[in-house]
Structures are given as C-alpha cells and as structure tokens.
Backbone as ProteinMPNN parsed JSONL, in Angstrom:
{"seq_chain_A": "MASGGGLIRDMHGNWVIGFRRTMRPMQSLEAELWALHDGLQLALDRKITQIYVEMDALAAVQLIMGVDQPRHFLSNIVHDWRFLMRKLGVEKIDHIYREGNKCADALANMAYNPILDFRILDIAPTCINSQLRDDTYGVSYPKLLYVS", "coords_chain_A": {"N_chain_A": [[-6.103, -1.453, -4.581], [-5.663, -2.709, -1.135], [-6.123, -5.48, 1.262], [-7.284, -7.15, 4.05], [-7.522, -9.597, 6.731], [-8.752, -11.779, 9.304], [-8.742, -13.905, 11.96], [-10.151, -15.064, 15.242], [-9.404, -17.377, 17.334], [-10.577, -19.671, 19.845], [-8.799, -21.748, 22.41], [-8.686, -24.129, 21.682], [-8.457, -23.808, 18.994], [-11.015, -23.736, 17.773], [-13.257, -21.394, 15.559], [-14.052, -18.748, 16.718], [-14.886, -15.985, 15.881], [-14.379, -13.915, 12.867], [-12.825, -11.458, 10.612], [-12.859, -9.558, 7.665], [-11.353, -6.808, 5.413], [-11.215, -4.217, 3.122], [-9.201, -2.159, 1.591], [-7.942, 1.037, 1.299], [-5.369, 1.997, -0.966], [-1.914, 0.829, 0.161], [1.19, 0.455, 1.337], [1.947, -3.079, 1.554], [3.172, -3.536, 4.278], [1.899, -2.208, 5.952], [-0.954, -2.59, 5.517], [-0.981, -4.868, 7.014], [-0.766, -4.118, 9.621], [-2.857, -2.552, 9.843], [-4.816, -4.911, 9.687], [-3.815, -6.288, 11.727], [-4.93, -4.271, 13.868], [-7.49, -4.165, 13.34], [-8.306, -6.739, 14.001], [-7.412, -6.439, 16.832], [-9.158, -4.694, 18.494], [-11.716, -5.791, 17.171], [-11.586, -8.206, 19.221], [-11.391, -6.805, 21.603], [-13.709, -5.447, 21.825], [-15.552, -7.309, 21.996], [-14.517, -8.468, 24.439], [-12.774, -9.916, 24.376], [-9.781, -11.659, 26.065], [-6.377, -12.081, 27.143], [-4.492, -12.944, 24.999], [-3.336, -14.475, 21.923], [-1.082, -13.665, 19.488], [-0.874, -14.499, 16.014], [1.095, -13.838, 13.484], [1.96, -13.532, 9.643], [3.56, -11.674, 8.555], [6.771, -10.939, 8.694], [8.055, -8.395, 9.199], [6.035, -7.209, 10.09], [6.108, -7.956, 12.771], [8.171, -7.944, 14.143], [8.618, -4.623, 13.929], [6.812, -3.962, 15.658], [7.315, -5.436, 18.062], [9.693, -4.716, 18.742], [12.331, -2.118, 19.088], [11.583, 0.911, 20.001], [11.071, 3.277, 17.31], [11.086, 6.224, 16.386], [10.95, 7.559, 13.985], [10.337, 5.869, 12.011], [7.714, 5.579, 9.449], [5.364, 4.427, 10.138], [5.348, 5.047, 13.048], [3.534, 6.206, 14.758], [1.181, 4.867, 14.236], [2.296, 1.644, 15.195], [2.804, 2.811, 17.884], [0.017, 3.206, 18.774], [-0.636, 0.478, 18.63], [0.595, -0.857, 20.154], [-0.314, -0.29, 22.661], [-2.77, -0.88, 22.364], [-2.741, -3.672, 22.495], [-1.872, -4.251, 25.276], [-3.596, -2.982, 26.826], [-5.455, -5.201, 26.159], [-4.078, -7.209, 26.997], [-2.309, -8.832, 25.42], [-0.576, -12.1, 25.378], [1.088, -12.471, 23.35], [3.351, -12.148, 20.583], [3.821, -13.671, 17.835], [5.822, -14.41, 14.859], [4.455, -16.684, 11.757], [4.966, -18.927, 9.267], [3.786, -18.232, 6.194], [2.419, -20.336, 5.196], [1.2, -21.459, 7.656], [-0.998, -19.809, 7.967], [-3.356, -20.175, 6.333], [-5.677, -19.562, 6.819], [-6.249, -16.64, 7.388], [-5.331, -15.709, 5.248], [-6.644, -16.492, 3.606], [-8.985, -15.095, 3.958], [-8.385, -12.444, 3.633], [-7.986, -12.334, 1.485], [-10.646, -12.832, 0.3], [-11.569, -10.226, 1.04], [-10.923, -8.639, -0.974], [-12.413, -6.466, -3.263], [-13.719, -3.671, -4.904], [-14.899, -2.238, -3.777], [-14.911, -0.103, -0.355], [-15.062, -1.613, 2.789], [-15.834, -3.11, 5.664], [-15.914, -6.331, 7.769], [-17.375, -8.434, 9.978], [-17.305, -11.579, 10.492], [-19.203, -13.93, 11.889], [-19.443, -16.321, 11.418], [-17.348, -18.879, 10.22], [-16.69, -18.903, 6.861], [-17.691, -21.008, 4.464], [-15.634, -21.71, 2.573], [-13.161, -21.855, 3.836], [-13.268, -23.833, 5.608], [-12.245, -26.321, 5.607], [-9.501, -25.779, 5.753], [-9.538, -24.653, 8.608], [-10.599, -27.298, 10.054], [-8.066, -28.696, 9.365], [-5.803, -26.916, 10.895], [-6.813, -27.414, 13.555], [-6.526, -29.95, 13.789], [-4.001, -30.128, 13.958], [-2.6, -30.574, 11.347], [-0.002, -29.987, 9.503], [1.883, -27.733, 6.975], [4.378, -27.966, 4.214], [7.327, -26.097, 4.271], [9.045, -25.189, 1.321], [12.093, -24.816, 0.997], [14.7, -23.074, -0.83], [17.484, -23.775, -1.593], [20.932, -22.734, -2.791]], "CA_chain_A": [[-6.585, -1.643, -3.315], [-5.448, -3.725, -0.409], [-6.998, -6.04, 1.977], [-6.808, -7.578, 5.001], [-8.222, -10.281, 7.393], [-8.343, -12.355, 10.39], [-9.971, -14.759, 12.686], [-10.014, -15.31, 16.571], [-10.046, -18.557, 17.718], [-10.648, -20.662, 20.959], [-7.554, -22.522, 23.108], [-8.779, -25.474, 21.112], [-8.372, -23.872, 17.356], [-12.259, -23.743, 16.863], [-13.705, -20.382, 15.389], [-14.792, -17.808, 17.616], [-15.168, -14.541, 15.23], [-13.477, -13.337, 11.651], [-13.193, -10.071, 9.863], [-11.993, -8.813, 6.141], [-11.581, -5.779, 5.522], [-11.072, -3.686, 1.729], [-8.587, -1.123, 2.392], [-6.947, 2.079, 0.169], [-4.231, 1.582, -1.669], [-1.312, 1.076, 0.951], [1.914, -0.916, 1.187], [1.656, -4.492, 2.544], [3.344, -3.723, 5.669], [0.902, -0.814, 6.517], [-2.375, -3.602, 5.49], [-0.731, -6.245, 7.909], [-0.625, -3.338, 10.642], [-4.206, -2.536, 9.858], [-5.631, -6.209, 9.844], [-3.782, -6.587, 13.387], [-5.766, -3.46, 14.487], [-8.943, -4.994, 12.998], [-8.417, -7.97, 14.624], [-7.43, -6.523, 18.094], [-10.472, -3.859, 18.123], [-12.856, -6.672, 17.427], [-11.151, -8.724, 20.689], [-11.634, -5.653, 22.527], [-15.491, -5.22, 21.277], [-16.072, -8.729, 22.398], [-14.12, -8.731, 25.601], [-11.777, -11.603, 24.841], [-8.284, -11.397, 26.385], [-5.285, -13.385, 26.96], [-4.658, -12.952, 23.314], [-1.713, -15.147, 21.523], [-1.156, -13.198, 18.125], [0.211, -14.728, 15.016], [1.4, -13.177, 11.744], [3.1, -14.468, 8.647], [4.41, -10.689, 7.991], [8.155, -10.652, 10.022], [8.099, -7.366, 9.5], [5.111, -5.98, 11.306], [6.227, -8.598, 13.823], [9.539, -7.366, 14.198], [7.983, -3.644, 14.198], [5.352, -4.496, 16.909], [7.906, -5.952, 19.471], [11.249, -4.079, 18.573], [12.546, -0.942, 19.634], [10.589, 2.348, 19.24], [11.584, 3.81, 16.015], [10.187, 7.622, 16.388], [11.35, 8.354, 12.57], [9.61, 5.307, 11.28], [6.651, 6.1, 8.82], [4.403, 3.866, 10.679], [5.694, 4.691, 14.32], [2.266, 5.948, 15.484], [0.203, 3.177, 14.413], [2.775, 0.903, 16.167], [2.665, 3.005, 19.134], [-1.456, 2.557, 19.299], [-1.304, -1.051, 18.679], [1.221, -1.485, 21.375], [-1.277, 0.527, 24.114], [-3.866, -1.603, 22.492], [-2.18, -4.772, 23.046], [-1.546, -3.966, 26.481], [-5.007, -3.262, 27.628], [-6.112, -6.467, 25.756], [-3.145, -8.886, 27.733], [-1.627, -9.679, 24.821], [0.466, -12.532, 25.845], [2.852, -13.082, 22.677], [2.989, -12.035, 18.91], [4.926, -14.283, 16.889], [5.694, -14.701, 13.403], [4.25, -17.848, 11.472], [4.976, -18.953, 7.792], [2.261, -18.107, 5.188], [1.526, -21.363, 5.16], [0.593, -21.909, 8.607], [-1.712, -18.423, 8.284], [-3.847, -20.233, 5.452], [-7.137, -18.917, 6.608], [-6.08, -15.263, 7.575], [-4.739, -15.361, 4.246], [-8.495, -16.69, 2.827], [-10.566, -14.37, 4.415], [-8.24, -11.325, 3.068], [-8.77, -12.239, -0.624], [-12.377, -12.548, 0.34], [-12.017, -8.659, 0.884], [-10.226, -7.742, -1.923], [-13.098, -6.305, -3.748], [-13.991, -2.26, -5.047], [-15.808, -1.359, -2.305], [-14.03, 0.21, 0.552], [-15.744, -2.068, 3.529], [-15.209, -4.3, 7.164], [-17.293, -7.44, 7.656], [-17.318, -9.022, 10.928], [-17.908, -12.965, 10.496], [-19.408, -14.585, 12.925], [-19.563, -17.966, 11.033], [-16.794, -19.367, 9.167], [-16.974, -19.119, 5.786], [-17.306, -22.432, 4.151], [-14.368, -22.282, 1.529], [-11.858, -22.292, 4.782], [-13.485, -25.285, 6.743], [-10.941, -27.668, 5.4], [-8.068, -25.108, 6.628], [-9.519, -24.634, 9.966], [-10.319, -28.341, 10.464], [-6.368, -29.083, 9.139], [-5.62, -26.456, 11.568], [-7.603, -28.148, 14.757], [-6.024, -31.145, 13.761], [-2.189, -29.796, 13.702], [-2.056, -30.713, 10.011], [1.429, -28.848, 9.192], [2.099, -27.591, 5.553], [5.753, -28.168, 4.251], [7.562, -24.966, 3.519], [10.116, -25.327, 0.503], [13.445, -23.571, 1.048], [15.728, -23.313, -1.936], [19.162, -23.868, -1.223], [21.896, -22.643, -4.038]], "C_chain_A": [[-5.836, -2.563, -2.38], [-6.227, -4.642, 0.417], [-6.624, -6.77, 2.964], [-7.66, -8.71, 5.671], [-7.815, -11.154, 8.251], [-9.343, -13.052, 10.92], [-9.531, -14.603, 14.253], [-10.573, -16.461, 17.156], [-10.131, -18.97, 19.096], [-9.245, -21.031, 21.422], [-7.878, -24.027, 21.923], [-8.829, -25.427, 19.453], [-9.694, -23.447, 17.139], [-12.496, -21.911, 16.648], [-14.353, -19.434, 16.314], [-15.445, -16.523, 16.613], [-13.958, -14.608, 13.904], [-13.827, -12.13, 11.453], [-12.512, -10.169, 8.485], [-12.594, -7.541, 5.916], [-11.189, -5.057, 3.789], [-10.379, -2.279, 2.208], [-8.355, 0.042, 1.067], [-5.849, 1.486, -0.087], [-3.05, 1.758, -0.255], [-0.319, -0.06, 0.749], [1.84, -2.102, 2.042], [1.9, -4.364, 4.107], [2.108, -2.805, 6.312], [-0.606, -1.792, 6.538], [-2.167, -4.453, 6.642], [-1.14, -5.398, 9.089], [-2.108, -3.467, 11.152], [-5.406, -3.819, 10.36], [-5.356, -6.328, 11.405], [-4.777, -5.545, 13.947], [-7.345, -3.909, 14.999], [-9.467, -6.086, 14.276], [-8.324, -7.758, 16.417], [-8.607, -5.729, 18.913], [-11.715, -4.905, 18.335], [-12.638, -7.519, 18.756], [-11.773, -7.936, 21.553], [-13.547, -5.5, 22.553], [-16.035, -6.169, 21.826], [-15.591, -9.172, 23.573], [-13.337, -9.83, 25.497], [-10.174, -10.963, 24.944], [-7.36, -12.753, 26.433], [-5.249, -14.046, 25.811], [-3.216, -13.387, 23.084], [-1.616, -14.671, 20.05], [-0.148, -14.348, 17.04], [0.075, -14.296, 13.731], [2.208, -13.655, 10.961], [3.443, -13.121, 8.165], [5.266, -10.612, 9.04], [8.405, -8.931, 9.994], [7.593, -6.436, 10.649], [5.776, -6.52, 12.817], [7.062, -7.675, 14.236], [9.272, -5.513, 14.751], [7.424, -3.286, 15.253], [6.406, -4.217, 18.251], [9.267, -5.416, 19.554], [11.071, -2.948, 19.018], [11.843, -0.037, 19.17], [11.734, 3.057, 17.862], [11.03, 5.039, 15.414], [10.137, 8.152, 14.898], [10.546, 7.4, 11.428], [8.114, 5.699, 10.732], [5.276, 5.562, 9.473], [4.347, 4.225, 12.551], [4.061, 5.064, 14.864], [1.697, 5.093, 15.179], [0.974, 2.409, 15.404], [2.384, 1.291, 17.054], [0.925, 2.67, 19.856], [-1.583, 1.265, 19.232], [-0.365, -1.738, 19.984], [0.518, -0.965, 22.607], [-2.199, -0.497, 23.944], [-3.73, -3.369, 23.029], [-1.981, -5.057, 24.647], [-2.622, -3.897, 27.276], [-5.612, -4.396, 27.088], [-5.216, -7.696, 26.608], [-2.753, -9.353, 26.665], [-0.483, -10.429, 25.44], [1.777, -13.082, 24.939], [2.099, -12.691, 21.377], [3.997, -12.937, 18.223], [4.739, -14.398, 15.372], [5.471, -15.853, 13.184], [4.612, -17.774, 9.999], [3.436, -18.848, 7.108], [1.568, -19.322, 5.347], [0.683, -22.029, 6.15], [-0.769, -20.807, 9.102], [-2.829, -18.662, 6.971], [-5.648, -19.451, 5.756], [-7.234, -17.717, 6.717], [-6.101, -14.616, 6.614], [-6.184, -15.286, 3.356], [-9.43, -15.71, 2.834], [-9.728, -12.926, 4.119], [-8.217, -11.44, 1.636], [-9.731, -12.533, -0.62], [-12.332, -11.14, -0.097], [-11.909, -8.178, -0.282], [-11.402, -7.425, -3.131], [-12.94, -4.308, -4.304], [-14.325, -1.681, -3.935], [-15.333, -1.165, -1.056], [-15.148, -0.732, 2.299], [-15.247, -3.05, 4.643], [-16.469, -4.904, 7.397], [-16.604, -7.984, 8.902], [-18.151, -10.645, 10.384], [-18.22, -13.599, 11.548], [-19.487, -16.242, 12.66], [-18.544, -17.885, 10.024], [-16.935, -19.616, 7.804], [-16.683, -20.375, 4.985], [-16.134, -22.507, 3.526], [-12.887, -21.775, 2.616], [-12.246, -23.212, 5.797], [-12.329, -26.055, 6.643], [-9.764, -27.002, 6.223], [-7.876, -25.369, 8.274], [-9.584, -26.016, 10.611], [-8.969, -28.848, 10.106], [-5.891, -28.404, 10.313], [-5.837, -27.036, 13.154], [-6.938, -29.436, 15.07], [-4.295, -30.953, 13.808], [-1.676, -30.406, 12.215], [-0.746, -29.437, 9.816], [1.444, -28.946, 7.082], [3.412, -27.736, 5.239], [6.108, -26.945, 3.335], [9.082, -25.247, 2.729], [11.158, -24.267, 0.796], [14.085, -24.05, -0.112], [17.115, -23.14, -1.504], [20.444, -23.737, -2.358], [23.397, -22.972, -3.654]], "O_chain_A": [[-5.23, -3.402, -3.046], [-7.407, -4.47, 0.114], [-5.463, -7.167, 2.862], [-8.734, -8.822, 5.08], [-6.629, -11.484, 8.206], [-10.527, -12.982, 10.59], [-8.493, -13.973, 14.453], [-11.755, -16.648, 17.445], [-9.373, -18.196, 19.681], [-8.379, -20.539, 20.699], [-6.961, -24.764, 21.562], [-9.085, -26.378, 18.715], [-9.747, -22.651, 16.201], [-11.978, -21.156, 17.47], [-15.535, -19.707, 16.522], [-16.631, -16.242, 16.787], [-12.893, -15.221, 13.979], [-14.853, -11.624, 11.908], [-11.574, -10.953, 8.344], [-13.756, -7.171, 6.083], [-10.68, -6.008, 3.196], [-10.879, -1.485, 3.004], [-8.658, -0.283, -0.081], [-5.409, 0.52, 0.537], [-3.228, 2.768, 0.426], [-0.587, -1.152, 0.247], [1.665, -1.982, 3.254], [1.189, -4.845, 4.99], [1.579, -3.15, 7.37], [-1.326, -1.71, 7.533], [-3.163, -4.787, 7.283], [-2.013, -5.971, 9.742], [-2.571, -4.029, 12.145], [-6.41, -3.735, 11.066], [-6.254, -6.437, 12.24], [-5.628, -6.102, 14.64], [-8.004, -3.991, 16.036], [-10.426, -6.191, 15.04], [-8.881, -8.515, 17.213], [-8.946, -6.201, 19.998], [-12.484, -4.923, 19.295], [-13.638, -7.529, 19.474], [-12.688, -8.369, 22.253], [-14.296, -5.492, 23.53], [-17.172, -5.952, 22.243], [-16.064, -10.235, 23.975], [-13.206, -10.642, 26.413], [-9.59, -10.148, 24.23], [-7.503, -13.898, 26.004], [-5.677, -15.159, 25.507], [-2.212, -12.981, 23.669], [-2.186, -15.45, 19.286], [0.957, -14.829, 17.288], [-0.925, -14.389, 13.019], [3.211, -14.226, 11.389], [3.749, -13.264, 6.981], [4.875, -10.308, 10.166], [8.996, -8.393, 10.93], [8.024, -5.628, 11.471], [5.94, -5.779, 13.786], [6.657, -6.603, 14.687], [9.703, -5.162, 15.85], [7.629, -2.174, 15.74], [6.407, -3.314, 19.087], [9.954, -5.737, 20.525], [9.959, -2.551, 19.366], [11.437, -0.063, 18.008], [12.959, 3.161, 17.79], [10.584, 5.083, 14.268], [9.377, 9.074, 14.601], [10.178, 7.811, 10.327], [7.321, 6.129, 11.569], [4.225, 6.19, 9.345], [3.463, 3.742, 13.258], [3.421, 4.144, 15.371], [1.625, 4.23, 16.054], [0.481, 2.392, 16.531], [1.52, 0.586, 17.576], [0.641, 2.148, 20.934], [-2.589, 0.759, 19.73], [-0.573, -2.792, 20.584], [0.978, -1.383, 23.67], [-2.592, -1.114, 24.934], [-4.486, -4.021, 23.749], [-1.966, -6.216, 25.062], [-2.728, -4.578, 28.296], [-6.608, -4.656, 27.762], [-5.622, -8.842, 26.799], [-2.756, -10.583, 26.715], [0.458, -9.828, 25.958], [2.81, -13.675, 25.251], [0.908, -12.783, 21.082], [5.165, -12.548, 18.245], [3.651, -14.466, 14.8], [5.978, -16.612, 14.01], [4.588, -16.67, 9.454], [2.342, -19.281, 7.471], [0.364, -19.409, 5.588], [-0.216, -22.836, 5.912], [-1.382, -20.872, 10.168], [-3.273, -17.631, 6.464], [-6.461, -18.989, 4.955], [-8.27, -17.271, 6.224], [-6.534, -13.467, 6.517], [-6.644, -14.364, 2.682], [-10.363, -15.476, 2.067], [-10.478, -11.99, 4.396], [-8.451, -10.552, 0.816], [-10.143, -12.637, -1.775], [-12.804, -10.732, -1.158], [-12.7, -7.334, -0.702], [-11.315, -8.22, -4.067], [-11.899, -3.754, -3.95], [-13.916, -0.674, -3.357], [-15.288, -2.229, -0.438], [-16.038, 0.008, 2.717], [-14.251, -3.742, 4.43], [-17.609, -4.446, 7.327], [-15.373, -8.015, 8.937], [-19.316, -10.744, 9.998], [-17.26, -13.867, 12.27], [-19.568, -17.137, 13.501], [-18.626, -17.089, 9.089], [-17.377, -20.737, 7.551], [-15.522, -20.761, 4.849], [-15.432, -23.45, 3.893], [-11.805, -21.416, 2.153], [-11.559, -23.35, 6.809], [-11.575, -26.355, 7.568], [-9.186, -27.554, 7.159], [-6.975, -25.849, 8.963], [-8.857, -26.204, 11.587], [-8.732, -29.767, 10.89], [-5.412, -29.238, 11.081], [-4.846, -27.029, 13.884], [-6.785, -29.935, 16.185], [-3.547, -31.916, 13.642], [-0.49, -30.662, 12.005], [-0.811, -28.226, 10.028], [1.144, -29.83, 6.28], [3.994, -27.609, 6.316], [5.635, -26.668, 2.233], [10.105, -25.477, 3.374], [10.975, -23.05, 0.804], [14.074, -25.241, -0.424], [17.577, -22.087, -1.063], [20.894, -24.812, -2.756], [24.275, -22.945, -4.516]]}, "name": "protein", "num_of_chains": 1, "seq": "MASGGGLIRDMHGNWVIGFRRTMRPMQSLEAELWALHDGLQLALDRKITQIYVEMDALAAVQLIMGVDQPRHFLSNIVHDWRFLMRKLGVEKIDHIYREGNKCADALANMAYNPILDFRILDIAPTCINSQLRDDTYGVSYPKLLYVS"}
C-alpha cells in the first residue's frame, strides 16, 4: 500500500486544512503526484488560490515543471496536474528537503492503513502540532550530507 498526505497553510504558516489518503500499491513517484492532486483538488474545492507548492519529491517537481515527456508512463497525470495548477493560479512549485516537509510526511504516515480511504482534516492532528509551531517560527532542521 502507498499513502499520501499534505496540508494547506496561510501566508503566516497557520494550518488551513489538511488531508491524508491510503492508496493502492504504486511507485513512490506516482504516490507523490496523487498526493499533489489531492492537495490541488482540495484547494479548488475550497476556492483557495495563489498557491505556492512545496514537495520533498524532487523527481515529481522536475516532472511537473519540466518539458513534456509524452512517453513517460505518468505523462497523462502530469498533463492533468499542470492544467489544474494553471486553473488555481499556482505561483510556484519548489523542491524542499524531507526535513522541511515533516508535517506532510507525518500526515502521509497517518494514512498508512489497510483500508483505502481519503480523509480531510479540518483541524491539525495533535501529533504534528510541534512541527507546525516550529515551521511557523522558522525553526530549521539540519540536513546531514555525507562526503566521501
């Protein structure tokens, strides 16, 4: 099984809404793209515009922001997501390191269960309150790089 999750915050970093989903087995890149879709669709449903997207999946960011690759097995999905992003007025999509995406990762981990489902979270789960607070105050997490 795969899982995904994400959250929408306001310009001050405060929680607006979140989501989590348990998915069928799939490659991680596909799961990242479906999580992006869930977030974009939730924003569209809630009429949230002027969106700035951050993802810790560099391959997904490159695929979405890159040149069309019509033979890529996810090209139809990517085309749909680009359309949805234009419709929402997505201003920017950036790659961030996993250390900067702890809230979304925690939501995705919460979704991992044997029942395929999608949950909208109007209130932030208590298990991510400390990460939300840290993000709001600009606390950074070190990224360890090993050089040989």
